[in-house]
Steps between C-alpha positions, in 0.01 A plus 500: 500500500605269779321167539543297829366157559469348849474130566581243766362196672139530614466685832834677514350844454561581138180698468599721796852549345352595165239731649765666718737546196211651297406738777855614542536550117205737502626690803835552325323662207453216257157449340446144601261213405479188719327191361481129586522180306417301814145358481462570881490877420600615845649833392187691554468346848863610576412859414149474659329634192232360272636301188479677164504353153657813367807686656355696793701757702511385855770748619674794334671358196416138577246300304371151559343266243346163549448360154151392399603169364161419357501798273860454412436131409218603269717765343809278436354149496144554380543407131709190576254383782199571282646276220579225749152514648353465152712197420411330821130565435539343151646191665200476724635621839253684723543865580619464860770244412620721203525803726712303752732360229563837340606676818855623432733361773655777695278751327501758780884517527539510114247775462671700780818482299331615190340786684843587641620536138210726416588728797859502409415615148300799623812679623322627807716334759849554644486183707286185465503261797374144453393280782556159356353162595700258711822385333384178336210683326722797410766281338238321282353833405835663406601195301170496303573774228822333375349151515194623311715673257684174414172320423337788316784560258476142398127431505332825384655503143406134463153569644432768244609280212290212620193720539527634154582176330286249686239700692199400288608138476552476880171664563318232294705200632538599863181685546660796676570859386854610421608827656462806292778748432372740781527215758865426399571873497351518852755228606781688332408819694483313820845355432646849411353641817681244706828550319464880562464411870813283482698795346380737764577276802835383375599850385765730647250687721334197657611279785378261762530523879489177700321522833579244768492440872819374678396128511687216344213377274420851375873583433539168316203591273629853443834352377318271256286793379809708422637219292177458307444877449853523359437205269207684345698827477343707767722726711478484881632819658443438876374284770261610779522320837169554679401438864853515653492494872692790658774388740445788739282415809452144397371273781601132519243374261567771242871454543474157350329643193762788476786241506336273240414790275850642534632171355254511212584864436868426478412233244292747306785757495749241385267329248361806323808728492553739340123570481387753757316359796226712637342412846166562662482442871216295658249775547273524806190510274401441147570809276173597336434828311725739313647664809624188661615348174698819442672451830587147409643622165726755677631232737549252215708718273639776717709732286524264202342570171289190429368648180831545310558276194648164593878498480539129449565357146215301341514135596540395133770671281730428208862618500776464249783257589783548242358383168217310681208597730396401844142481617477580877200405703496559869378203698579585865489204748468236221738205505638323195284206574184718486578656158453338166587649153394400153529644156234450238552682168477878584379438861677455826305308769602568860356310781562603867337271755134466394498808274587514130562780261520473127725783366468598137856572406585829308643461160865557619467199725276279292768479224753370747576177684482460879864432589489485879264567791568543874338617813734725708422737789121476434527581124444263211754566224440363158768553234397526135773435252524566129331221296147374430245419772555185696292195469212438733 
């Protein structure tokens, strides 16, 4: 099963690119599901069909789903939220305030990811296309499973011991109920679900496609997004340049745009090589409906197979180096001044610009000392030498 995620700066046409790709997949014989993690939910508008909470066939072999986040929240977050509401009521907060406090931040996007996992587990689909939120929201969302994993692995075991040992005492002293085992278990299920999502989206059959328009600000953000996606271990297998003015028949006004875009496209080709660059011309009208989106998909990919497994190596990998090992992490476009590295026990903390990732080191590395680290040709190289773990 192939999983394709589309993201980009707001307004660049990522929904159109995702919808066109999904339509093309179905027309090439792949049973395809297209879903959205964007709260704007414009996919159904792009296809000019009613939204559906369950996968609904909108063209032969093409299914659309708009996740019912209210039901999904109740299913995945219900026990935890119910406990939180009970505690707040015991503390004297009114019902309306308690409801507002217990709304899960980013719930719609998170629940869409969990629903994506459920659909992937059915085995029904050859291709799943995900129309993601704009880049900033997408990066926060894709970083969430691993960040939550770090906290859960440390806090949940302690929480269970505290509840068993001190629950009755804390109930009498603090005047609030401690969570029962089923509440903690619900938290663990929620955590496992997000980690399954992480494994799916960072796996060998998943990749991200960056959508941009040939404008300086947009290209600069796409470069930063590629760095951040690589930091978190997600493959990027292509760049889609949308709304490119054709040079033929351009009048004086459009010629200025053609020249400006040509300069930006040269920058895109140079910056993102060797990733394939797919282009969509500035169309005379907005493509709406399966027929028009299929035409966009054909122009976008031509004779290429956009559904083949990604050929690029994963951004994070460990390779032998004589008697030692090297951890390689791709950080394209990052400079030495923007990257920071720290070792803490069996964890490696990597910061690139404003994003940070805490890597739990495998045993073969955790038992070794960091001997050297360098950033060369867009790849962070950390050498682990024989010996005990380095100090903090």
